[in-house]
C-alpha positions as CSV (number, residue, x, y, z in Angstrom):
1,M,141.2,91.1,2.7
2,E,141.6,91.9,6.4
3,G,141.4,88.6,7.7
4,S,144.5,87.8,5.2
5,F,146.7,90.7,6.7
6,F,145.5,89.3,10.2
7,T,146.6,85.9,9.4
8,R,149.9,87.1,7.9
9,H,151.2,90.0,10.5
10,R,149.6,87.9,13.4
11,R,153.3,87.3,14.3
12,T,154.1,90.4,14.3
13,L,150.8,91.7,16.2
14,I,151.6,89.6,19.2
15,S,155.0,90.6,19.2
16,I,154.6,94.7,19.0
17,A,151.9,94.1,22.0
18,V,154.1,91.9,24.4
19,I,157.1,94.3,23.6
20,L,154.5,97.5,24.7
21,V,153.5,95.7,27.6
22,V,157.4,94.9,28.8
23,A,158.7,98.2,27.9
24,L,155.4,100.7,30.5
25,H,157.1,98.2,33.2
26,A,160.0,100.7,32.1
27,V,157.5,103.4,33.3
28,P,157.5,103.2,37.2
29,V,161.6,103.5,37.2
30,A,161.8,106.7,34.1
31,Y,158.4,107.9,36.8
32,P,158.1,106.8,40.0
33,Y,155.4,108.6,41.6
34,A,153.3,108.3,38.0
35,T,149.8,106.4,37.8
36,L,149.7,105.7,34.4
37,W,149.9,101.7,34.7
38,P,146.9,100.2,36.2
39,I,149.3,97.7,37.2
40,M,151.2,100.4,40.1
41,H,148.1,100.6,41.7
42,W,148.0,97.7,43.3
43,G,151.8,97.3,43.9
44,M,153.3,94.8,46.3
45,Y,155.1,97.1,48.1
46,R,153.1,100.1,47.9
47,N,152.2,101.0,51.2
48,S,156.0,99.2,52.3
49,K,157.7,100.3,55.8
50,A,160.9,102.7,56.1
51,P,163.4,100.1,58.3
52,G,162.9,99.9,61.8
53,P,161.2,98.3,64.8
54,I,159.0,95.6,63.8
55,F,156.0,95.3,66.0
56,T,153.5,92.6,66.5
57,R,151.4,90.8,68.9
58,E,150.3,87.2,71.1
59,R,146.7,86.8,71.6
60,K,145.7,84.3,74.5
61,V,142.2,83.7,76.0
62,F,141.2,81.4,78.6
63,A,137.4,81.1,79.7
64,T,137.9,78.9,83.4
65,T,134.8,77.2,84.6
66,A,132.1,77.7,88.2
67,S,134.6,74.5,89.5
68,G,138.0,76.5,88.2
69,T,139.0,73.9,84.7
70,T,141.1,76.5,82.0
71,A,140.2,76.4,78.8
72,A,142.0,77.9,76.2
73,I,139.8,79.5,73.8
74,T,140.8,78.3,70.0
75,P,139.2,78.9,66.8
76,E,139.4,74.7,67.1
77,Y,137.5,74.7,70.9
78,T,134.6,77.1,69.8
79,G,133.4,76.0,66.6
80,L,133.9,79.9,64.8
81,A,137.0,80.9,62.6
82,S,139.8,82.7,63.9
83,F,139.3,86.3,62.4
84,T,134.9,86.5,64.3
85,L,136.7,85.6,68.0
86,E,138.6,88.4,66.8
87,R,136.7,90.4,65.2
88,D,133.6,90.6,67.2
89,Y,135.2,89.1,70.8
90,F,138.4,89.7,71.1
91,R,139.9,93.2,70.0
92,P,136.4,94.8,71.5
93,M,138.0,93.5,74.7
94,S,141.1,94.0,74.1
95,R,139.8,97.8,74.3
96,G,137.8,97.8,77.4
97,D,134.4,97.1,75.9
98,S,132.8,94.4,78.6
99,A,130.4,93.0,76.3
100,A,131.5,91.2,74.0
101,P,133.3,89.2,76.8
102,A,129.7,88.7,78.6
103,R,128.6,87.4,74.9
104,L,132.0,85.6,74.5
105,L,130.7,83.2,77.4
106,A,127.5,83.0,76.4
107,K,127.9,81.3,73.4
108,L,130.5,79.6,75.3
109,N,128.1,78.4,77.8
110,Q,124.8,77.4,75.2
111,Q,125.4,74.0,75.1
112,R,127.3,74.0,78.5
113,Q,124.5,73.1,80.8
114,A,126.1,70.8,83.7
115,D,129.3,73.5,84.6
116,P,129.8,76.6,83.0
117,F,132.3,79.5,82.4
118,V,132.1,82.0,84.6
119,E,135.6,84.1,83.7
120,V,137.5,85.1,80.1
121,R,140.9,86.2,80.6
122,L,143.5,88.1,78.2
123,E,146.2,87.5,78.2
124,I,148.8,90.0,75.4
125,A,151.9,89.6,74.5
126,K,153.7,92.2,72.8
127,Y,156.6,91.3,70.2
128,T,158.9,93.9,69.0
129,A,162.0,93.3,66.9
130,T,165.1,95.6,65.7
131,D,168.3,94.3,64.4
132,S,169.1,93.6,68.1
133,G,167.0,91.3,69.0
134,I,163.3,90.1,70.2
135,V,162.1,92.0,72.6
136,K,158.7,90.8,74.5
137,E,156.6,92.8,76.8
138,D,153.4,91.3,78.6
139,E,150.5,94.0,79.1
140,P,147.9,93.7,82.1
141,V,146.0,91.0,81.3
142,I,142.5,91.5,80.9
143,R,139.2,89.3,83.1
144,Y,136.1,89.8,82.9
145,R,134.2,87.1,85.6
146,A,130.4,86.5,84.7
147,E,127.8,87.9,87.7
148,P,126.0,84.0,88.8
149,D,123.8,83.0,86.3
150,S,123.5,85.9,83.7
151,N,125.5,83.8,81.2
152,R,122.9,81.1,81.2
153,G,119.6,81.1,78.0
154,Q,121.4,84.5,76.6
155,T,122.4,84.4,73.0
156,P,125.1,85.7,71.2
């Protein structure tokens, strides 16, 4: 008997479920700070900011060899993911950690025998976007120069 009830009223039950789900979307309108509806915890704009200037930074990292050749340090050049470069090397270096650029030089020089990298340079440009336009501010360049033979034979 339950099988026949379900087959007979299947369309009605599905329609009620759909109407209930759609009606529950009105909960945030009626109660803006309610946490009853599970989707509200993962809202797209849950942590959005008030109107105002938007800030971003652009980091560029260069390495210089003993002969003076400069190369941009990119994920393609190093074979490391951009997230790994940022997390392990660039952010610590921008905070003043001198061990991070030393590890980066050691990583870069693992395969280089002829002309090793001896200096890492971090250039940061801060951009501010406002209603009146975009402002670019260059932060001081951070340099790390390796001591002679300090980066040979080390593993990161």
